Structures are given as structure tokens and as C-alpha cells.
TORVEXGU-262822 format. One record per residue: residue number from 1; residue in one letter; x, y, z of N, C-alpha, C, O in turn. Coordinates in steps of 0.02 Angstrom, whole numbers. Example, Ala and Ser with C-alpha at 12.3 -4.5 7.8 and 13.67 -1.06 7.14 Angstrom:
<pts>
PT   n res   n_c1   n_c2   n_c3  ca_c1  ca_c2  ca_c3   c_c1   c_c2   c_c3   o_c1   o_c2   o_c3
PT   1   A    660   -284    390    615   -225    390    660   -165    390    712   -166    423
PT   2   S    642   -112    354    684    -53    357    645      2    394    670     57    402
</pts>
This chain:
<pts>
PT   n res   n_c1   n_c2   n_c3  ca_c1  ca_c2  ca_c3   c_c1   c_c2   c_c3   o_c1   o_c2   o_c3
PT   1   X  -3488  -5649  -7024  -3532  -5643  -6967  -3526  -5571  -6939  -3471  -5543  -6937
PT   2   X  -3582  -5544  -6919  -3584  -5476  -6893  -3570  -5475  -6818  -3584  -5523  -6783
PT   3   X  -3543  -5419  -6794  -3534  -5408  -6723  -3601  -5380  -6697  -3617  -5321  -6709
PT   4   X  -3639  -5421  -6662  -3707  -5402  -6642  -3708  -5351  -6585  -3762  -5327  -6566
PT   5   X  -3650  -5333  -6557  -3646  -5278  -6508  -3638  -5211  -6543  -3650  -5158  -6513
PT   6   X  -3617  -5212  -6606  -3603  -5151  -6644  -3668  -5124  -6674  -3701  -5158  -6714
PT   7   X  -3686  -5063  -6656  -3748  -5032  -6681  -3749  -5030  -6757  -3802  -5040  -6787
PT   8   X  -3692  -5018  -6788  -3690  -5012  -6862  -3703  -5079  -6896  -3719  -5082  -6955
PT   9   X  -3695  -5134  -6858  -3707  -5200  -6887  -3770  -5234  -6859  -3781  -5294  -6869
PT  10   X  -3812  -5195  -6825  -3873  -5222  -6796  -3918  -5250  -6851  -3926  -5219  -6903
PT  11   X  -3948  -5309  -6839  -3995  -5337  -6889  -4053  -5290  -6900  -4069  -5248  -6857
PT  12   X  -4085  -5296  -6957  -4142  -5253  -6974  -4208  -5292  -6968  -4259  -5270  -6995
PT  13   X  -4207  -5348  -6933  -4267  -5386  -6919  -4267  -5406  -6845  -4214  -5407  -6813
PT  14   X  -4325  -5421  -6819  -4331  -5441  -6749  -4297  -5509  -6739  -4294  -5549  -6785
PT  15   X  -4270  -5521  -6679  -4242  -5587  -6665  -4297  -5640  -6666  -4353  -5628  -6644
PT  16   X  -4280  -5699  -6693  -4329  -5754  -6694  -4319  -5801  -6635  -4367  -5832  -6611
PT  17   X  -4257  -5807  -6611  -4241  -5851  -6555  -4195  -5814  -6508  -4145  -5784  -6529
PT  18   X  -4211  -5815  -6443  -4170  -5783  -6392  -4163  -5831  -6334  -4200  -5880  -6329
PT  19   X  -4116  -5817  -6290  -4108  -5853  -6227  -4108  -5802  -6170  -4086  -5745  -6180
PT  20   X  -4131  -5822  -6111  -4126  -5776  -6055  -4054  -5753  -6045  -4008  -5793  -6047
PT  21   X  -4046  -5688  -6036  -3979  -5660  -6026  -3946  -5635  -6090  -3892  -5607  -6087
PT  22   X  -3978  -5646  -6148  -3951  -5621  -6211  -3956  -5545  -6214  -4004  -5515  -6191
PT  23   X  -3904  -5513  -6243  -3908  -5443  -6263  -3940  -5443  -6332  -3917  -5478  -6378
PT  24   X  -3993  -5404  -6341  -4030  -5402  -6405  -4028  -5332  -6433  -4035  -5283  -6396
PT  25   X  -4021  -5328  -6498  -4018  -5262  -6531  -4038  -5271  -6603  -4013  -5316  -6638
PT  26   X  -4084  -5230  -6627  -4103  -5230  -6697  -4131  -5162  -6716  -4149  -5122  -6673
PT  27   X  -4133  -5150  -6781  -4159  -5087  -6808  -4220  -5100  -6851  -4226  -5153  -6881
PT  28   X  -4265  -5051  -6854  -4317  -5051  -6905  -4300  -4993  -6951  -4308  -4934  -6933
PT  29   X  -4277  -5009  -7011  -4258  -4959  -7060  -4314  -4945  -7110  -4308  -4901  -7152
PT  30   X  -4369  -4982  -7103  -4423  -4978  -7152  -4483  -4936  -7131  -4531  -4930  -7169
PT  31   X  -4481  -4905  -7072  -4540  -4868  -7049  -4528  -4794  -7039  -4575  -4756  -7031
PT  32   X  -4464  -4772  -7040  -4448  -4703  -7027  -4475  -4654  -7078  -4489  -4596  -7062
PT  33   X  -4484  -4676  -7141  -4510  -4631  -7192  -4583  -4612  -7178  -4603  -4555  -7186
PT  34   X  -4622  -4662  -7157  -4693  -4650  -7142  -4704  -4624  -7071  -4751  -4586  -7058
PT  35   X  -4661  -4644  -7025  -4667  -4625  -6955  -4601  -4598  -6930  -4565  -4633  -6893
PT  36   X  -4583  -4536  -6948  -4518  -4509  -6927  -4512  -4508  -6851  -4558  -4490  -6815
PT  37   X  -4452  -4528  -6828  -4443  -4534  -6755  -4443  -4466  -6719  -4440  -4464  -6658
PT  38   X  -4446  -4412  -6756  -4453  -4346  -6725  -4526  -4332  -6704  -4539  -4291  -6660
PT  39   X  -4573  -4367  -6737  -4645  -4355  -6724  -4680  -4415  -6694  -4737  -4410  -6672
PT  40   X  -4647  -4474  -6694  -4679  -4535  -6671  -4631  -4574  -6626  -4570  -4564  -6628
PT  41   X  -4659  -4619  -6585  -4619  -4668  -6549  -4641  -4737  -6573  -4698  -4747  -6593
PT  42   X  -4594  -4784  -6572  -4608  -4853  -6591  -4589  -4898  -6533  -4535  -4893  -6506
PT  43   X  -4635  -4943  -6515  -4623  -4988  -6459  -4649  -5058  -6475  -4701  -5066  -6507
PT  44   X  -4612  -5108  -6453  -4635  -5177  -6456  -4665  -5196  -6389  -4639  -5177  -6337
PT  45   X  -4720  -5232  -6391  -4751  -5260  -6332  -4758  -5334  -6345  -4783  -5354  -6398
PT  46   X  -4737  -5376  -6297  -4740  -5449  -6306  -4766  -5483  -6244  -4755  -5460  -6188
PT  47   X  -4801  -5539  -6255  -4824  -5581  -6200  -4813  -5654  -6220  -4816  -5672  -6279
PT  48   X  -4802  -5696  -6170  -4791  -5767  -6182  -4856  -5800  -6202  -4910  -5781  -6178
PT  49   X  -4852  -5851  -6245  -4911  -5888  -6266  -4946  -5918  -6205  -4913  -5943  -6159
PT  50   X  -5012  -5916  -6205  -5050  -5942  -6148  -5064  -5889  -6096  -5092  -5904  -6043
PT  51   X  -5046  -5828  -6111  -5059  -5773  -6064  -5000  -5762  -6019  -4942  -5767  -6039
PT  52   X  -5014  -5746  -5958  -4961  -5728  -5912  -4966  -5655  -5896  -4991  -5616  -5936
PT  53   X  -4942  -5636  -5838  -4949  -5567  -5815  -4893  -5522  -5838  -4898  -5461  -5833
PT  54   X  -4838  -5552  -5862  -4781  -5511  -5879  -4784  -5487  -5951  -4790  -5527  -5998
PT  55   X  -4779  -5422  -5959  -4776  -5391  -6025  -4705  -5367  -6037  -4676  -5334  -5994
PT  56   X  -4678  -5384  -6094  -4612  -5359  -6113  -4623  -5298  -6158  -4660  -5302  -6207
PT  57   X  -4592  -5243  -6141  -4599  -5181  -6181  -4529  -5156  -6198  -4486  -5149  -6155
PT  58   X  -4519  -5142  -6262  -4455  -5116  -6287  -4470  -5055  -6330  -4502  -5061  -6383
PT  59   X  -4447  -4997  -6309  -4458  -4935  -6346  -4396  -4918  -6387  -4340  -4921  -6362
PT  60   X  -4407  -4901  -6450  -4352  -4884  -6494  -4324  -4815  -6480  -4358  -4770  -6455
PT  61   X  -4260  -4807  -6497  -4228  -4741  -6494  -4209  -4721  -6564  -4202  -4763  -6609
PT  62   X  -4200  -4657  -6574  -4182  -4632  -6641  -4110  -4653  -6658  -4064  -4646  -6618
PT  63   X  -4102  -4678  -6718  -4036  -4696  -6745  -4036  -4669  -6816  -4050  -4706  -6864
PT  64   X  -4018  -4605  -6823  -4028  -4572  -6887  -4102  -4567  -6900  -4139  -4543  -6857
PT  65   X  -4125  -4590  -6958  -4197  -4591  -6972  -4229  -4658  -6954  -4289  -4667  -6963
PT  66   X  -4189  -4704  -6927  -4213  -4771  -6909  -4233  -4773  -6835  -4222  -4726  -6798
PT  67   X  -4261  -4830  -6816  -4276  -4843  -6745  -4230  -4900  -6723  -4226  -4952  -6756
PT  68   X  -4195  -4890  -6667  -4151  -4941  -6639  -4183  -4969  -6576  -4204  -4931  -6532
PT  69   X  -4187  -5035  -6571  -4217  -5068  -6513  -4162  -5109  -6478  -4125  -5146  -6510
PT  70   X  -4158  -5100  -6412  -4105  -5133  -6373  -4136  -5164  -6310  -4176  -5132  -6275
PT  71   X  -4117  -5226  -6297  -4137  -5261  -6235  -4073  -5281  -6199  -4038  -5325  -6223
PT  72   X  -4057  -5250  -6142  -3997  -5270  -6105  -4003  -5341  -6077  -4058  -5366  -6067
PT  73   X  -3946  -5372  -6065  -3945  -5439  -6037  -3983  -5443  -5971  -4018  -5492  -5957
PT  74   X  -3977  -5391  -5929  -4010  -5391  -5864  -4086  -5394  -5872  -4121  -5421  -5828
PT  75   X  -4113  -5367  -5926  -4185  -5369  -5939  -4206  -5437  -5966  -4255  -5466  -5942
PT  76   X  -4171  -5462  -6015  -4191  -5526  -6045  -4178  -5585  -5998  -4205  -5639  -6008
PT  77   X  -4138  -5573  -5946  -4125  -5625  -5897  -4190  -5650  -5864  -4193  -5706  -5840
PT  78   X  -4241  -5607  -5863  -4305  -5625  -5833  -4352  -5660  -5881  -4407  -5681  -5861
PT  79   X  -4334  -5668  -5945  -4377  -5701  -5994  -4386  -5774  -5975  -4339  -5808  -5955
PT  80   X  -4448  -5798  -5981  -4464  -5868  -5967  -4463  -5905  -6034  -4484  -5878  -6085
PT  81   X  -4439  -5967  -6033  -4436  -6007  -6095  -4507  -6016  -6121  -4553  -6032  -6084
PT  82   X  -4515  -6006  -6186  -4580  -6014  -6219  -4585  -5972  -6282  -4536  -5942  -6304
PT  83   X  -4644  -5970  -6310  -4656  -5931  -6371  -4692  -5866  -6352  -4743  -5867  -6317
PT  84   X  -4665  -5811  -6375  -4693  -5745  -6361  -4722  -5715  -6425  -4692  -5720  -6478
PT  85   X  -4780  -5685  -6419  -4810  -5648  -6475  -4800  -5574  -6462  -4810  -5550  -6406
PT  86   X  -4780  -5538  -6515  -4767  -5467  -6507  -4808  -5426  -6556  -4831  -5451  -6607
PT  87   X  -4815  -5363  -6539  -4844  -5314  -6586  -4801  -5251  -6584  -4775  -5232  -6532
PT  88   X  -4795  -5219  -6642  -4757  -5157  -6647  -4807  -5099  -6649  -4849  -5095  -6693
PT  89   X  -4801  -5056  -6599  -4848  -5001  -6591  -4814  -4934  -6608  -4757  -4922  -6588
PT  90   X  -4849  -4893  -6645  -4826  -4825  -6661  -4872  -4776  -6624  -4933  -4781  -6629
PT  91   X  -4842  -4729  -6588  -4881  -4679  -6552  -4861  -4610  -6579  -4802  -4593  -6582
PT  92   X  -4911  -4571  -6598  -4900  -4503  -6621  -4888  -4458  -6561  -4931  -4455  -6517
PT  93   X  -4832  -4425  -6558  -4813  -4385  -6500  -4861  -4326  -6487  -4871  -4307  -6429
PT  94   X  -4890  -4299  -6539  -4932  -4239  -6531  -4996  -4253  -6492  -5021  -4208  -6458
PT  95   X  -5023  -4314  -6496  -5086  -4328  -6461  -5089  -4396  -6428  -5141  -4416  -6401
PT  96   X  -5034  -4433  -6429  -5030  -4500  -6398  -5077  -4551  -6429  -5092  -4602  -6396
PT  97   X  -5101  -4540  -6489  -5141  -4591  -6523  -5095  -4646  -6547  -5038  -4634  -6568
PT  98   X  -5120  -4708  -6544  -5079  -4767  -6558  -5110  -4809  -6614  -5171  -4814  -6621
PT  99   X  -5066  -4841  -6654  -5087  -4892  -6701  -5037  -4950  -6698  -4979  -4940  -6679
PT 100   X  -5060  -5009  -6715  -5017  -5068  -6719  -5000  -5079  -6792  -5046  -5085  -6833
PT 101   X  -4935  -5082  -6809  -4917  -5087  -6879  -4887  -5155  -6898  -4878  -5169  -6957
PT 102   X  -4870  -5196  -6848  -4839  -5260  -6864  -4849  -5309  -6806  -4856  -5288  -6749
PT 103   X  -4849  -5373  -6822  -4855  -5425  -6771  -4809  -5483  -6789  -4791  -5492  -6847
PT 104   X  -4790  -5521  -6739  -4749  -5580  -6751  -4738  -5617  -6687  -4774  -5607  -6638
PT 105   X  -4687  -5660  -6686  -4672  -5698  -6626  -4598  -5715  -6623  -4564  -5714  -6674
PT 106   X  -4574  -5731  -6563  -4507  -5756  -6555  -4508  -5813  -6504  -4555  -5818  -6464
PT 107   X  -4458  -5854  -6505  -4453  -5911  -6459  -4396  -5898  -6411  -4340  -5881  -6432
PT 108   X  -4410  -5905  -6347  -4357  -5901  -6296  -4338  -5972  -6278  -4380  -6010  -6253
PT 109   X  -4276  -5990  -6290  -4252  -6058  -6276  -4207  -6056  -6215  -4179  -6004  -6197
PT 110   X  -4199  -6114  -6184  -4160  -6119  -6122  -4088  -6098  -6132  -4058  -6110  -6185
PT 111   X  -4061  -6066  -6081  -3990  -6048  -6079  -3952  -6108  -6051  -3963  -6126  -5993
PT 112   X  -3909  -6138  -6090  -3874  -6199  -6069  -3823  -6185  -6014  -3796  -6233  -5986
PT 113   X  -3809  -6122  -5999  -3764  -6105  -5943  -3797  -6116  -5875  -3763  -6119  -5824
PT 114   X  -3863  -6122  -5875  -3899  -6129  -5812  -3909  -6204  -5798  -3935  -6241  -5839
PT 115   X  -3887  -6225  -5738  -3894  -6295  -5719  -3967  -6316  -5721  -4011  -6279  -5697
PT 116   X  -3980  -6375  -5748  -4048  -6401  -5750  -4091  -6373  -5805  -4150  -6389  -5810
PT 117   X  -4062  -6330  -5848  -4103  -6302  -5902  -4118  -6355  -5954  -4078  -6400  -5967
PT 118   X  -4177  -6350  -5984  -4199  -6398  -6035  -4191  -6364  -6103  -4224  -6314  -6116
PT 119   X  -4148  -6391  -6146  -4135  -6358  -6210  -4191  -6365  -6262  -4188  -6336  -6316
PT 120   X  -4242  -6404  -6245  -4296  -6413  -6294  -4340  -6350  -6298  -4344  -6311  -6251
PT 121   X  -4372  -6341  -6355  -4419  -6286  -6363  -4483  -6303  -6325  -4494  -6360  -6305
PT 122   X  -4525  -6252  -6317  -4589  -6262  -6284  -4630  -6314  -6321  -4661  -6357  -6289
PT 123   X  -4631  -6312  -6387  -4669  -6360  -6427  -4644  -6431  -6415  -4684  -6477  -6408
PT 124   X  -4578  -6441  -6412  -4550  -6507  -6400  -4571  -6533  -6331  -4591  -6590  -6324
PT 125   X  -4565  -6491  -6281  -4583  -6511  -6213  -4656  -6530  -6209  -4674  -6582  -6181
PT 126   X  -4699  -6487  -6235  -4771  -6501  -6232  -4790  -6564  -6270  -4832  -6603  -6248
PT 127   X  -4759  -6575  -6327  -4772  -6636  -6366  -4755  -6698  -6326  -4794  -6746  -6324
PT 128   X  -4697  -6698  -6294  -4676  -6756  -6253  -4724  -6765  -6194  -4744  -6822  -6180
PT 129   X  -4743  -6711  -6160  -4788  -6716  -6103  -4856  -6744  -6124  -4883  -6789  -6091
PT 130   X  -4884  -6718  -6178  -4950  -6741  -6202  -4946  -6815  -6223  -4991  -6854  -6205
PT 131   X  -4894  -6833  -6259  -4888  -6903  -6281  -4878  -6950  -6221  -4899  -7007  -6224
PT 132   X  -4846  -6925  -6167  -4837  -6968  -6108  -4904  -6981  -6074  -4915  -7035  -6048
PT 133   X  -4949  -6931  -6074  -5016  -6940  -6046  -5055  -6990  -6089  -5087  -7035  -6063
PT 134   X  -5052  -6980  -6155  -5090  -7023  -6200  -5067  -7096  -6196  -5107  -7142  -6206
PT 135   X  -5004  -7107  -6181  -4978  -7175  -6177  -4983  -7203  -6106  -4964  -7261  -6095
PT 136   X  -5008  -7164  -6059  -5015  -7187  -5990  -4950  -7188  -5952  -4945  -7223  -5901
PT 137   X  -4900  -7151  -5974  -4834  -7150  -5942  -4814  -7080  -5921  -4755  -7062  -5926
PT 138   X  -4862  -7041  -5897  -4847  -6971  -5878  -4801  -6969  -5818  -4808  -7009  -5772
PT 139   X  -4754  -6921  -5819  -4709  -6913  -5762  -4742  -6870  -5709  -4797  -6843  -5719
PT 140   X  -4710  -6863  -5653  -4740  -6830  -5595  -4752  -6755  -5605  -4796  -6726  -5572
PT 141   X  -4715  -6722  -5650  -4723  -6649  -5656  -4772  -6629  -5711  -4780  -6570  -5724
PT 142   X  -4806  -6677  -5742  -4851  -6661  -5797  -4908  -6616  -5774  -4934  -6577  -5815
PT 143   X  -4928  -6620  -5711  -4982  -6578  -5686  -4963  -6504  -5685  -5008  -6461  -5682
PT 144   X  -4899  -6488  -5687  -4878  -6418  -5686  -4882  -6385  -5754  -4869  -6325  -5761
PT 145   X  -4900  -6423  -5806  -4905  -6396  -5874  -4978  -6384  -5890  -5021  -6426  -5878
PT 146   X  -4991  -6325  -5919  -5060  -6306  -5935  -5064  -6280  -6006  -5015  -6257  -6035
PT 147   X  -5125  -6284  -6034  -5141  -6254  -6098  -5204  -6213  -6087  -5256  -6239  -6066
PT 148   X  -5200  -6148  -6100  -5256  -6102  -6089  -5284  -6108  -6019  -5345  -6107  -6009
PT 149   X  -5240  -6116  -5970  -5261  -6118  -5900  -5286  -6185  -5876  -5305  -6192  -5818
PT 150   X  -5287  -6236  -5920  -5311  -6302  -5901  -5252  -6349  -5894  -5210  -6354  -5938
PT 151   X  -5248  -6384  -5838  -5195  -6432  -5826  -5198  -6488  -5877  -5253  -6511  -5894
PT 152   X  -5140  -6510  -5901  -5139  -6564  -5951  -5173  -6627  -5925  -5208  -6660  -5963
PT 153   X  -5164  -6643  -5862  -5193  -6705  -5837  -5268  -6701  -5825  -5299  -6750  -5803
PT 154   X  -5298  -6643  -5838  -5371  -6635  -5830  -5406  -6625  -5898  -5466  -6614  -5901
PT 155   X  -5368  -6630  -5952  -5397  -6620  -6019  -5428  -6685  -6044  -5405  -6740  -6028
PT 156   X  -5481  -6678  -6086  -5513  -6736  -6116  -5466  -6768  -6167  -5418  -6737  -6190
PT 157   X  -5482  -6830  -6185  -5442  -6866  -6234  -5440  -6827  -6301  -5387  -6821  -6332
PT 158   X  -5498  -6801  -6322  -5501  -6764  -6385  -5459  -6700  -6381  -5423  -6683  -6428
PT 159   X  -5464  -6665  -6324  -5425  -6604  -6316  -5350  -6618  -6317  -5311  -6580  -6345
PT 160   X  -5330  -6675  -6287  -5260  -6695  -6288  -5237  -6710  -6359  -5182  -6691  -6379
PT 161   X  -5280  -6745  -6398  -5262  -6760  -6467  -5255  -6695  -6508  -5209  -6688  -6548
PT 162   X  -5302  -6649  -6498  -5298  -6585  -6533  -5234  -6547  -6514  -5200  -6519  -6557
PT 163   X  -5219  -6546  -6449  -5158  -6512  -6425  -5096  -6546  -6453  -5048  -6512  -6472
PT 164   X  -5095  -6612  -6454  -5038  -6649  -6481  -5027  -6630  -6554  -4970  -6617  -6575
PT 165   X  -5081  -6628  -6593  -5075  -6611  -6664  -5050  -6540  -6673  -5010  -6526  -6718
PT 166   X  -5074  -6494  -6630  -5052  -6425  -6634  -4976  -6420  -6620  -4940  -6389  -6659
PT 167   X  -4953  -6451  -6566  -4882  -6447  -6549  -4838  -6485  -6597  -4780  -6468  -6607
PT 168   X  -4866  -6536  -6628  -4828  -6572  -6680  -4816  -6526  -6739  -4761  -6525  -6767
PT 169   X  -4868  -6489  -6759  -4860  -6441  -6814  -4810  -6386  -6796  -4769  -6366  -6837
PT 170   X  -4814  -6361  -6734  -4768  -6309  -6711  -4696  -6335  -6713  -4650  -6299  -6734
PT 171   X  -4686  -6396  -6690  -4619  -6426  -6690  -4593  -6434  -6761  -4535  -6421  -6774
PT 172   X  -4636  -6455  -6807  -4616  -6461  -6877  -4597  -6393  -6906  -4548  -6388  -6944
PT 173   X  -4634  -6341  -6889  -4617  -6274  -6912  -4549  -6252  -6886  -4509  -6223  -6922
PT 174   X  -4536  -6268  -6822  -4471  -6251  -6793  -4414  -6287  -6829  -4361  -6258  -6842
PT 175   X  -4425  -6351  -6844  -4373  -6389  -6880  -4360  -6359  -6949  -4302  -6353  -6969
PT 176   X  -4413  -6341  -6984  -4406  -6311  -7051  -4369  -6244  -7046  -4323  -6230  -7085
PT 177   X  -4389  -6203  -6997  -4357  -6137  -6988  -4283  -6145  -6972  -4242  -6106  -6997
PT 178   X  -4266  -6194  -6931  -4196  -6205  -6913  -4156  -6229  -6974  -4099  -6208  -6983
PT 179   X  -4185  -6274  -7014  -4150  -6297  -7075  -4138  -6238  -7123  -4084  -6231  -7152
PT 180   X  -4189  -6195  -7131  -4182  -6137  -7175  -4128  -6090  -7149  -4087  -6066  -7187
PT 181   X  -4129  -6078  -7082  -4079  -6034  -7052  -4008  -6061  -7064  -3963  -6023  -7082
PT 182   X  -3999  -6125  -7054  -3932  -6155  -7064  -3911  -6152  -7137  -3853  -6139  -7152
PT 183   X  -3957  -6165  -7182  -3941  -6163  -7254  -3924  -6091  -7275  -3878  -6080  -7315
PT 184   X  -3962  -6043  -7250  -3949  -5973  -7268  -3881  -5951  -7242  -3845  -5913  -7274
PT 185   X  -3862  -5976  -7183  -3797  -5958  -7154  -3740  -5985  -7196  -3686  -5956  -7198
PT 186   X  -3751  -6042  -7229  -3698  -6072  -7270  -3705  -6055  -7344  -3661  -6071  -7384
PT 187   X  -3761  -6023  -7363  -3772  -6006  -7433  -3795  -6064  -7475  -3790  -6062  -7536
PT 188   X  -3820  -6118  -7443  -3842  -6177  -7480  -3914  -6170  -7502  -3950  -6127  -7478
PT 189   X  -3934  -6213  -7548  -4003  -6216  -7571  -4046  -6248  -7517  -4025  -6297  -7486
PT 190   X  -4105  -6220  -7506  -4150  -6245  -7454  -4203  -6290  -7486  -4238  -6268  -7532
PT 191   X  -4209  -6352  -7462  -4261  -6396  -7485  -4307  -6410  -7426  -4285  -6431  -7373
PT 192   X  -4372  -6399  -7437  -4420  -6408  -7384  -4473  -6457  -7407  -4499  -6451  -7463
PT 193   X  -4491  -6505  -7363  -4544  -6553  -7378  -4599  -6542  -7328  -4587  -6541  -7268
PT 194   X  -4661  -6535  -7353  -4719  -6527  -7309  -4757  -6592  -7305  -4754  -6634  -7350
PT 195   X  -4792  -6601  -7250  -4831  -6663  -7241  -4815  -6693  -7174  -4771  -6668  -7138
PT 196   X  -4851  -6746  -7157  -4840  -6777  -7091  -4795  -6837  -7095  -4781  -6868  -7044
</pts>
């Protein structure tokens, strides 16, 4: 296992799962040849799924010919649980022109050190909430959950079914990704089954 505080052992891929308050650090070793950090800047911009006013921005610093990205605990402490979509932007220093060279997402999961935190992923929570509405057993806080700005308790039956199917697929993807991560950590063979 690597010491994730040590710059020399920083992962070379973006984090897939984080918790509020995590110290995050990673390098991009694959872009310096095309976009040398002496002539370009590289920054990640992320927003939570469903919109939201908060933009997360992380600008890389030079680490030899690589780009090093660091998020202090004090910054990630403000992250809200959910799925964030990010894009990696390159800006040419000479004229401030920008291009997007990569996209992806990460999941922010609850920090179990915080009282009352829910360790489930966003997909798990939404799946339970939607199924509770469909079964007529919705709890009192279901109105505080929205999809694309629409309250769950105001969605049509068809929209709820579509949303349930979407979150079920997301939850299955999370389960597969977690099994793969665990198998890779132990060096075991990964077996994946697709289907419902």
C-alpha cells in the first residue's frame, strides 16, 4: 500500500471515491509531453450531478514534467455527498485559450466520523426513496429529494419508474466497480456478471 500523503507515491489517476475531509492528491503523468507545464496550466472543474451552484476547481502544479493536483482536507470538507462530474481543462498561458481534454466522475460518500451520516451512495439513497414512493410507504423527508429540480413526490408514475431504473443501473455499476477494486487490491481474478 502506498503512502497517499507522499508526493512520490501519488496515484496517477483521479480519485473515484472520496469523503468530505479527505486529503486528495494525484498526478497526471500522461499530458506533460503534449502540454508542458511551462507553457500550459491544467485544472479540474467539477459539479455535483443535478446541478448546484458550487463548482470545485483544482489547478495543477508542476511536479517535474508532470502535473500534481492537491485538495486539502479543509477544502474537501465542504463536499456534499453525491456524484460529481469533472472535466480536465488545459489553458495555454500565452493567450489564455482553453480546451477540455478529459472527462469523468467521482463519488463523494459520507464520512462515518460525522454523527448522523448516511454511508449509502447517492444511487442507493435515491433507489430506496423512489421505491418507497412507488410502494406507498414514503417517509417524511422524501419531499427534500429532487431529480433535475423536480421533487420526487411530484413526479409522474412513469418518471418514477424511469428514475428507479436509472438508479438501479447506477447502483449495479457501483457494486461492480467495488468488486473490481477489491479484487485488484488482492490480486484475484475478477468475474463480472451483467444483467438484471
